[in-house]
N, C-alpha and C positions, 0 to 999 in steps of 0.2 A: 504493500500500500504506500509506503514511504517513497519508494521509487516512482510509482505512478504520480503521486502528488508533486514530487520534485520535477518530473518531466512536464507536468501540467503547468506549474508555476513558470518554468523557463519558456514554455510555449506562449503563455500569456504575455510575458515580457516582449517576445518577438512580434506577436500579432495584435496585442491589445492596445497599442499606442494610437489612440484615435484623436483627430484634431478637434472634433466637436466637443466643446466643454459647456454647452448650454445646460441649464438646470431647470427643473420643474418641481414645485412643491409637492411633497408626498401627501399633502392634505387637499389636493385638487384632483379633478378627474382628468383622464388622458385627453390629449388634443384630438380634434376632429380628424386631422390627417392620420394620426396613429390608428384611430378607430376604423378609418376607411381601409387602411392597409390590412388590419386584422380581418375585416369583413371579406376582402378579396382573397385571402389565403385559403387554400384548400385544407379541409379537415376531414378525418375519417367519419366525423359525425354527418358529413354531407351524404353518406351512403345510407343513413337511417331514414325511416318513413317520415313524412312531413309532420304528422301530429306529434311524434316523439321529439323532433327537432324544435317544434313550437313550444312544447312544455319545457324543454331544456333551455331554450332562449329566455323564457319567462323566469325560470328559476335563476339563471345566471344574471339576468338584469336585477333581480332582487338582491342577489349576493353582492353585486357591484354597488348597489345603492347603500347597502349596509356598510360596506367597506368605506364608502365616501363619507358617510355620517361619522364613523369612528375616526377617520383621518381628520375631519374638521374639529372634532372634540379634542383629539390628541394635539392638534396644532395650538389650540387655546391653552391646554395644560403645559405644553412645551414652553410657551412664552412666560407663563406664570412661574415655571420652575427656574427660569433665568433670574427672576426677581427674588424668589424664595426657594432655594434649592431643595430643602428638605421639608417643605410644607405639605399640605394635603394634596396639592396638584401632583406632587411626585408620585404618591401612591396611586392616584387616579390614572396617571400616565402609564404606570406598570400594569394596572388592571386592564386598561384599554388595549395595551400591547398584547396581552394574553387573549382578550376577546377578538382582537384583529387577527391573531394567528389562527384561532379556531375558524373564523369566517373565511379568512384568506385561503385556508387549505381546502375549502370546498370548491374553489375555482379550478381552472385548468392546471394540470401539472401536479407538483408536490408529491408524486409517488403513489397516489391512491390506486391507480390502475395496476401498478407493478406489484404492490403488496397484495392486492386482491387476487391478481393472477397467480402469484407465487403460492399463496396458501389455499387457493381453490384447486390447484393442480397437484398438490403434494401434501402429505401429512405433516403437521407441525404442532408445536406446543404453545400454550399461552405465553410462556416466557419468551419464546421466539417471536411471537407477535408483538410483544412490548419492545423487544430488542430492535426489531426491524423498523417499526413505526417511529420509535424514539430516535434511533441512530440516524435514520434517513432524514428526519426533520432537523435535527441539530446540525448535521453536516450541510444541509441546505442553507441554513442561516449562517453557519461558520464560513462557508465559501463567500457569501455576500460580505461579511465583516472583513475577511482577508482582502477582498477586492477593493472595498472602500478605503481601507488603511493603505493599501498598496498605491492607489492612485492619488489619494489626498495627501499623504505624508511622505511617501517615497518618491513618486514620479512628479509630484506637484502639479498634477492635472486633475484638479478637484471637481471637474464637472461631471454631471450624471451621464452625459453622452459618452464619456470615456468608459465609465463603468458598464453601461448598457452594451456598448460594442464589444467590450471584453467578455461580457456575459454571453453574447452570441457565439463567440469562439469557444467558450467553455461548454456551451450546450452542444456544439458539434463534437467536441471531444467526449463529452458524456454520452451522447447518442452512439458514438463508435464503441465505447466501452460496454454499453448496454448490449449492443449486438454481439460483442465478443462473449460476454457473460451468458447470454441466451444460447449462443452456439455451443459453448462448453456444456451447459446444462442439457441441451438437446443431445449432444454426443454421449453423455453419461447415461441418459435415459435410453437411448437407442442401443447402447452396449448392453444395458441390463435386459432389454427385451430380447436381443439376439442371443444372449447367453442363457436366457431362461431363468433368471434369478427369481426366487420365490419369496422375496421380501415383500410382504403384502402392504407395507406402508407406502410403497411407491416412491421411495427415496433411498438415499444411501445412508452412511453412518452419521452419527451426531456431529462428529468433527467436520465431515464433508458438508453437512447442512449449514454449519456455522460459517464455513468458508464461503459457501454460496450466498448466504445472507449478507455477510460483510462485503463481498465483492459487488453485489447488486446495490447495497446501500451506498458504497463509495461511488459507483458509477452514476447513480441517480442524484446523489447529494452534491456532486460537483457543480451542478447548475445552481447559481446563486439565486436566492429569493429576492425578487425585485422589490417587494414591499419592505423587506428588512434593509436592503441597500438604501432605499429612499429615506426611510425614517432615521437610520444611522447617519446618513450624510447630512441631513438637516439638523440632527442633534449636535453634530460637530460645528456646523455653521452658526448655530445658536449658542455655542459654548456651553453645552450641557452634556458633554461626552460621558461622564459617569452614569447619568440617567439613561443615556442612549444605549450604553453597553448592557446595563441591567434590563432594559426593555427588550434587548435581543434575546436574553435568556427566557423572559416571559413569552415573547412572541414564538420562540422555538417550542416552548412547552405547549402553547396553543396549537401549533401545527402538529406536534406529536400526538396530542389528544385526538384530533380528527383522524390522522393517518392510522394511529393504532386502533381506533374504532373500526375502520375499514378492514384492518388485518384480522381483528378478532371476529368480526361479522363473517368474514370469508372462512375462517377456521370453523366456526359454528356451522355454516352452510355445508362445508365439505364433510364434516363429521356426520351430519344428517344424511347426506347422499351416500356416504360410505356404509351407514347402517342399512340403508335400503339395498345397496348393491350386494352386501354380504349374504342376503337371503337367496340370491340366485347363483348357480355355479358359474364361475368365471375362470378362464385360463390364467395361471399365474403371470404369464407374460403381459396380460392386459392390465395388471395392476400398475404398470409403469406408463401406460398410454396417457393418462391425464398429465403426468409430469412432462412427457414429451410434447404434448399439445401446448401446455403452458410455456415451456421453453421456446417453442416456435413462435408463440404469440408475443413473448417478450422480445425476441429477436425482431419480429415484424414492427413492434412499437418503436424499437430503437431506430430502425431504418426510416420509419415515418418521421420521427423527430429529427433525424439527420437531414432529410431532404425538405422538411417543412417545419422549421423551428417554431416553438410556441412563443418565444420571446420576440 
C-alpha cells in the first residue's frame, strides 16, 4: 500500500499542476456551467427505465438541497468560530460536518456500490462490514486533506481549481486500481471454480479476504471527497484550521455511517439469499459464481469510472 501511495503522490506532482486557481465557496451551489457538463455526461443510470430515473433524479435533487442548506449553516458557524473559536458555533460546526457527511454519502460515489457489490457477492462478517465502510470513508476524506495541504502549503497554488484537477487525475488512477483489484478477485474466483473447491462461503481464507478488502478500500479511497476538500480549504482561508481538521474527522464519521449501513444491509440480504439457496442442491462449484459475478461487476464499474469520471 505504501508503494502505491508513494507512486500516486509522485504522479500527482507530475500531473496535478493546474493553472486555474479560481475558488468557489463550499456553502454555495455549483455553477450552471458545471451542472450542464454533468447533465451531458453519460451515466450507467441512462440505461435504466424512465420512471426509475425520474425517482432517482427527484431523490438526488432533495439530497443536493439538503447539502446546500447544511453548507449555508456551516458557513455562518465558520465565521462565528473566527470570532469565538471555542464557543457554541464550534460544536455546531462539528455536528453539521457529521450531518453533511451522512447526507453527502448518499450522493454519487463514496463507495456505496462497491461495498454493496462486495458483500452481496461473497460471505462476510459484521466486523468486515464496519472495517470496509469505515476505512473507505476515512481514506476518502484523508486523500482530500492531503491534496488541500499539498496545494495550499507546499505548491502555493491555493485555488480549488488546482485541487479539483488533481482530483480528476487521482480518480483515473483509482479507477485503474479498481479494475486491477476486480480482475484479481475474478481470477481467484475462476480458479476456485475450475479446481472445484468446496468452500461453501464463496470466498477464500480470512487473510485473503482482509487483503481484498484493504486493496479495494485503498483503490476507492484514493478519490478525494470534494465536499471535504471545499470545507477544509475555506477553513484555512478563514483561519480556523483546527476546527476544519476536526470537522474532517466528523465528516468522515458521517460518511462511514452511511457507507457501513450499505455494507451491513448487503450482508443481511446475502445471508437471507444464502439460507434460501441452501435448501436446494447446488454444485459446489456454483458457490463461487456470485463472487465471480461480483468481481466482474467491480471491474466493469472501474472501467466506467475511468472513461466517465464522476468528478
